[in-house]
C-alpha positions in Angstrom: -14.2 21.1 -53.8 -14.7 24.3 -55.7 -11.7 26.2 -57.1 -11.2 29.8 -57.9 -9.1 31.9 -60.2 -6.3 33.9 -58.4 -5.8 37.5 -59.0 -2.4 38.7 -60.3 -1.3 39.6 -56.7 -2.4 36.3 -55.4 -0.6 34.5 -58.2 2.7 36.0 -57.0 2.3 34.4 -53.5 4.5 31.5 -52.5 3.1 28.2 -53.7 2.1 25.5 -51.1 3.2 22.5 -53.0 3.1 19.6 -50.5 1.5 18.8 -47.2 4.0 19.3 -44.3 3.7 15.7 -43.3 3.6 14.2 -46.7 0.8 12.4 -48.5 -0.3 9.2 -46.8 -1.4 6.1 -48.6 -5.1 5.8 -49.4 -7.1 3.8 -46.9 -8.9 1.1 -48.9 -9.3 -1.9 -46.6 -11.4 -2.4 -43.5 -8.5 -3.2 -41.1 -6.7 0.0 -42.3 -9.9 2.0 -41.8 -10.2 0.8 -38.2 -6.6 2.0 -37.6 -7.4 5.4 -39.2 -10.6 5.8 -37.2 -8.7 5.2 -33.9 -6.1 7.7 -35.0 -8.7 10.3 -35.7 -10.5 9.6 -32.4 -7.2 10.1 -30.5 -6.6 13.5 -32.2 -7.5 16.8 -30.7 -9.5 19.9 -31.8 -11.6 20.2 -34.9 -11.2 18.1 -38.0 -10.8 19.4 -41.6 -13.0 17.4 -44.0 -13.3 17.4 -47.8 -14.6 15.1 -50.5 -13.9 14.7 -54.2 -16.6 13.6 -56.6 -16.8 12.7 -60.2 -19.9 14.7 -61.0 -20.3 15.1 -64.8 -18.5 11.8 -65.3 -20.3 9.2 -63.1 -23.9 9.0 -62.2 -24.9 11.0 -59.1 -22.7 12.9 -56.8 -21.2 10.3 -54.5 -17.9 10.8 -52.8 -14.9 9.2 -54.6 -12.3 10.3 -52.1 -12.6 11.6 -48.5 -9.9 13.7 -47.0 -9.5 14.5 -43.3 -6.9 16.2 -41.1 -6.8 16.5 -37.3 -4.1 17.6 -34.9 -2.4 14.5 -33.6 -3.8 12.3 -36.4 -2.4 14.0 -39.5 -4.0 13.6 -42.9 -6.2 10.6 -43.7 -7.3 9.8 -47.3 -10.1 7.2 -47.7 -11.4 5.5 -50.8 -15.2 5.3 -50.2 -15.7 3.3 -53.4 -13.8 0.4 -51.7 -15.2 1.4 -48.2 -18.8 2.7 -48.8 -19.7 2.6 -45.1 -17.7 5.2 -43.2 -19.8 5.1 -40.1 -16.8 4.0 -38.1 -15.1 7.3 -39.0 -18.3 9.2 -38.1 -18.3 7.5 -34.6 -14.7 8.4 -34.1 -15.4 12.1 -34.7 -18.6 12.2 -32.6 -18.8 15.6 -30.9 -15.9 17.0 -33.0 -16.3 20.2 -35.0 -15.9 19.7 -38.8 -14.2 22.4 -40.9 -15.4 22.4 -44.5 -15.2 24.7 -47.5 -18.6 24.9 -49.3 -20.3 22.5 -47.0 -23.4 22.2 -49.1 -21.3 20.5 -51.8 -19.8 17.9 -49.5 -22.3 17.1 -46.8 -24.8 15.2 -49.1 -22.1 12.8 -50.4 -20.6 12.4 -47.0 -24.0 11.6 -45.5 -24.4 8.9 -48.2 -21.3 7.3 -46.8 -22.5 7.4 -43.2 -20.8 10.6 -42.0 -22.7 13.5 -40.5 -21.2 16.3 -38.3 -22.4 17.4 -34.8 -20.9 20.9 -35.4 -19.3 22.6 -38.3 -17.6 25.7 -39.6 -17.9 26.5 -43.3 -14.9 28.6 -44.5 -16.7 29.6 -47.7 -19.8 30.8 -45.9 -17.7 32.7 -43.4 -15.8 34.5 -46.2 -19.1 35.5 -47.8 -20.4 36.9 -44.5 -17.2 38.9 -44.2 -17.7 40.4 -47.6 -14.9 38.6 -49.5 -15.3 39.3 -53.1 -13.9 35.9 -54.1 -14.5 32.9 -51.8 -13.2 29.8 -53.6 -10.8 27.9 -51.4 -7.7 29.1 -53.2 -8.7 32.7 -52.9 -9.6 32.4 -49.2 -6.3 30.6 -48.5 -4.4 33.3 -50.3 -6.1 36.1 -48.4 -5.9 34.6 -44.9 -2.6 32.8 -45.1 -0.7 34.5 -47.8 0.0 31.3 -49.8 -1.5 29.9 -52.9 -2.8 26.4 -53.6 -2.2 24.5 -56.8 -5.6 23.8 -58.3 -4.7 22.2 -61.6 -6.4 18.9 -60.7 -9.8 20.2 -59.6 -11.7 18.8 -62.6 -10.1 15.4 -63.0 -12.0 12.1 -63.0 -11.8 11.1 -59.3 -13.4 7.7 -60.1 -10.0 6.7 -61.6 -8.3 3.9 -59.8 -5.6 3.9 -58.8 -5.5 7.6 -58.2 -2.3 9.2 -59.4 0.1 10.5 -56.8 -0.1 14.1 -57.9 -3.9 14.0 -57.6 -3.6 12.7 -54.1 -1.2 15.5 -53.2 -3.7 18.0 -54.5 -6.5 16.4 -52.5 -4.4 16.4 -49.3 -3.6 20.1 -49.7 -7.3 20.8 -49.6 -7.4 19.9 -45.9 -3.8 20.8 -45.0 -4.4 24.4 -44.0 -8.2 24.4 -43.6 -8.2 24.6 -39.7 -5.7 27.5 -39.8 -8.0 29.3 -42.2 -11.0 28.7 -40.0 -9.2 30.2 -37.0 -8.4 33.4 -38.9 -12.0 33.7 -40.3 -13.5 33.1 -36.8 -11.4 36.0 -35.4 -12.5 38.2 -38.3 -16.1 37.3 -37.7 -15.8 38.3 -34.1 -14.2 41.6 -35.0 -16.9 42.3 -37.5 -19.7 41.5 -35.1 -20.9 38.7 -37.4 -19.9 35.6 -35.3 -23.5 35.1 -34.2 -24.8 35.3 -37.8 -22.2 32.7 -38.8 -23.0 30.4 -35.9 -26.7 30.4 -36.8 -25.8 29.6 -40.4 -23.5 26.8 -39.4 -26.1 25.3 -37.1 -28.7 25.4 -39.9 -26.3 23.5 -42.2 -26.3 20.5 -39.9 -29.8 19.8 -41.2 -28.9 20.6 -44.8 -30.4 18.3 -47.5 -30.3 18.9 -51.2 -33.5 20.1 -52.6 -35.6 17.3 -54.1 -38.0 17.8 -57.0 -41.3 16.1 -57.6 -40.7 16.4 -61.4 -36.9 16.5 -61.8 -37.1 16.4 -65.6 -38.3 20.0 -65.4 -34.7 20.9 -64.4 -33.7 20.3 -68.0 -31.8 23.3 -69.3 -33.6 25.2 -72.0 -37.0 23.7 -71.2 -38.6 27.2 -71.1 -38.1 27.5 -74.9 -40.7 24.8 -75.5 -44.2 26.1 -76.0 -46.4 22.9 -76.3 -47.4 20.4 -73.7 -46.6 17.6 -76.2 -43.0 18.8 -76.5 -42.8 18.8 -72.7 -44.0 15.3 -72.7 -41.3 14.3 -75.1 -38.6 15.8 -72.8 -40.1 14.0 -69.8 -40.0 10.6 -71.6 -36.4 11.2 -72.9 -35.2 12.4 -69.5 -36.6 9.3 -67.7 -35.0 7.0 -70.3 -31.7 8.8 -70.1 -31.7 8.7 -66.3 -32.5 4.9 -66.3 -29.7 4.2 -68.7 -27.2 6.5 -67.0 -27.9 4.9 -63.6 -27.5 1.4 -65.0 -24.2 2.3 -66.6 -22.9 4.6 -63.8 -22.3 7.4 -66.2 -23.4 11.1 -66.0 -26.7 11.6 -68.0 -25.1 14.4 -70.0 -22.6 12.0 -71.3 -25.4 10.1 -73.1 -27.4 13.1 -74.3 -27.2 16.7 -73.4 -30.1 18.7 -72.2 -30.0 21.0 -75.2 -30.1 18.1 -77.5 -33.3 16.7 -75.8 -34.9 20.1 -76.1 -34.0 20.3 -79.8 -35.3 16.8 -80.4 -38.6 17.7 -78.6 -39.2 20.5 -81.0 -38.3 18.5 -84.2 -40.6 16.6 -86.4 -39.8 12.9 -85.7 -41.3 10.2 -87.9 -38.4 7.6 -87.7 -35.3 6.9 -85.6 -33.1 8.5 -88.4 -34.9 11.8 -87.9 -33.3 12.0 -84.5 -29.8 11.7 -86.1 -30.4 15.1 -87.6 -29.7 16.6 -84.2 -25.9 16.8 -83.9 -25.8 15.7 -80.3 -27.6 12.5 -81.1 -25.4 11.3 -83.9 -23.2 9.3 -81.6 -26.0 7.2 -80.3 -25.9 3.5 -81.0 -28.6 2.0 -83.2 -30.2 0.4 -80.2 -30.0 3.7 -78.2 -31.6 5.5 -81.1 -34.4 3.0 -81.3 -35.1 3.3 -77.6 -35.1 7.1 -77.8 -37.5 7.0 -80.8 -39.9 4.7 -78.9 -39.9 7.1 -76.0 -40.9 10.0 -78.3 -43.6 7.8 -79.9 -45.0 7.1 -76.5 -45.1 10.8 -75.6 -46.7 11.6 -78.9 -49.4 9.0 -78.3 -50.4 10.2 -74.8 -54.0 11.5 -74.4 -54.3 15.2 -73.6 -55.2 14.5 -70.0 -51.8 12.8 -69.4 -49.6 15.6 -70.8 -47.6 17.6 -68.3 -48.8 21.0 -67.3 -46.8 24.1 -68.2 -46.3 25.0 -64.6 -44.0 23.0 -62.4 -45.4 21.7 -59.1 -42.0 22.7 -57.6 -42.3 26.3 -58.6 -42.9 29.2 -56.3 -46.4 29.8 -55.0 -48.5 32.0 -57.3 -48.9 35.6 -56.2 -52.1 36.4 -54.4 -52.3 39.9 -55.9 -52.0 41.3 -59.4 -48.6 41.4 -61.1 -48.3 45.2 -61.1 -48.6 45.4 -57.3 -46.0 42.6 -56.9 -43.7 44.5 -59.2 -44.2 47.8 -57.4 -43.5 46.1 -54.0 -40.4 44.5 -55.4 -39.2 47.7 -56.8 -39.4 49.2 -53.3 -38.2 46.1 -51.4 -35.1 45.3 -53.4 -33.3 48.7 -52.8 -34.2 48.4 -49.1 -32.4 45.1 -48.9 -29.5 46.4 -51.0 -29.0 49.2 -48.5 -28.8 46.8 -45.6 -26.4 44.5 -47.5 -24.2 47.5 -48.4 -24.0 48.5 -44.8 -23.0 45.0 -43.7 -20.6 44.5 -46.6 -22.5 41.4 -47.9 -24.3 40.5 -51.0 -28.1 41.0 -51.0 -28.9 37.4 -51.4 -27.0 36.5 -48.3 -28.9 39.1 -46.3 -32.2 37.5 -47.3 -33.1 35.0 -50.1 -34.5 36.8 -53.1 -37.2 34.1 -53.5 -38.6 34.9 -50.1 -38.8 38.6 -50.9 -40.7 37.7 -54.1 -43.1 35.5 -52.2 -43.6 38.2 -49.6 -44.4 40.7 -52.3 -47.1 38.4 -53.7 -49.1 38.2 -50.4 -52.5 39.8 -50.1 -51.2 41.8 -47.1 -47.5 42.2 -46.3 -48.3 43.5 -42.9 -46.3 44.9 -40.0 -42.7 44.1 -39.2 -43.8 41.3 -36.9 -45.9 39.8 -39.7 -42.9 39.9 -42.1 -40.6 38.4 -39.5 -43.0 35.5 -38.9 -43.4 34.9 -42.6 -39.6 34.9 -43.2 -38.8 32.6 -40.3 -41.6 30.2 -41.3 -40.2 30.0 -44.8 -36.7 29.2 -43.8 -35.0 32.6 -43.2 -32.5 32.7 -40.3 -33.4 34.7 -37.2 -30.6 37.1 -37.9 -31.9 37.7 -41.4 -35.4 38.3 -40.3 -34.2 40.7 -37.6 -32.3 42.7 -40.1 -34.8 43.1 -42.9 -38.4 42.8 -41.5 -38.9 46.4 -40.7 -37.4 47.6 -44.0 -39.5 45.2 -46.0 -42.7 46.1 -44.2 -42.0 49.8 -44.6 -41.2 49.4 -48.3 -44.5 47.6 -49.0 -46.5 50.1 -46.9 -44.9 53.0 -48.9 -46.2 51.4 -52.2 -49.7 50.8 -50.8 -50.0 54.3 -49.3 
């Protein structure tokens, strides 16, 4: 779960150090999981849900600890490494609203374990809709409940076994007050006239899936600094090798070789494995690892021109249908129009409408009337409330540019 830095005022608030009911033992056997599921099913009201991952340490983003709290059931901590199939918990919570903070972070790893909500409330998203300047869990708890959470274990290695008691205490606190926070935020949304916006957002999150990429190697940080297709081919080969090794060893790819090191190697003259060692980030590679990396580069260097990757990613935004100057002029008019709406609502402009959609709209041959804009936005993933708010303003802004 994401953390946040507290302001001086928030730092003076009373510290919530321990869950009221204590920290339960971690559920790590099937019989104990059955008991926990029955307890959760017998509980009442919504359930607070959170997950801890070891991203940046282990391969992928799988859940390493799942925390739940429900009235009548108390806090439940589950080890999904010992119990990878949590469908029994999912069944126990059928029809129950989940309360999460930053749902897009936790839903994918919970889905992998067989858990998917029928309804949810995202406290981070609610805080954003309400115009909170800071919306990490600690900041939202401080503002709504007047207490502060200890966040000193937010970046630990959650794949560690057994998990230390102080880490489990931290994890339990993440769900201890989440339902109370959601109740306060829901009331604030109602008072602000934004409850319908929030409900539409929450319903859309039920179908959330992380974006997938046809060429994930193009996500390499710093790739844009490379100018030749041959250098891009080198990165592709190194990325695929790194991913294969990382998966087999269950280690984060960056632990083997950082993105910036691959980019540096791709732009370096390489005629032997030892040339790779000139790059500082590659000096710790084993002799065998260095050899495999060298062979990947040799393979990339030997590819015929027709097999080299293009400069443009197939996952990029569609090309504009009109010249760049018109796109720029439209954007220069559209962005302030969105900013004014955002200011009136006390939201950030990217929450009012995704900037990528505004850019795509500006690149159309004809932006059209408000109804045309609304149709385009909805077709490309905007919520109904977003399209209703901005369609007229975007249409008018484009029309003003085109005369």
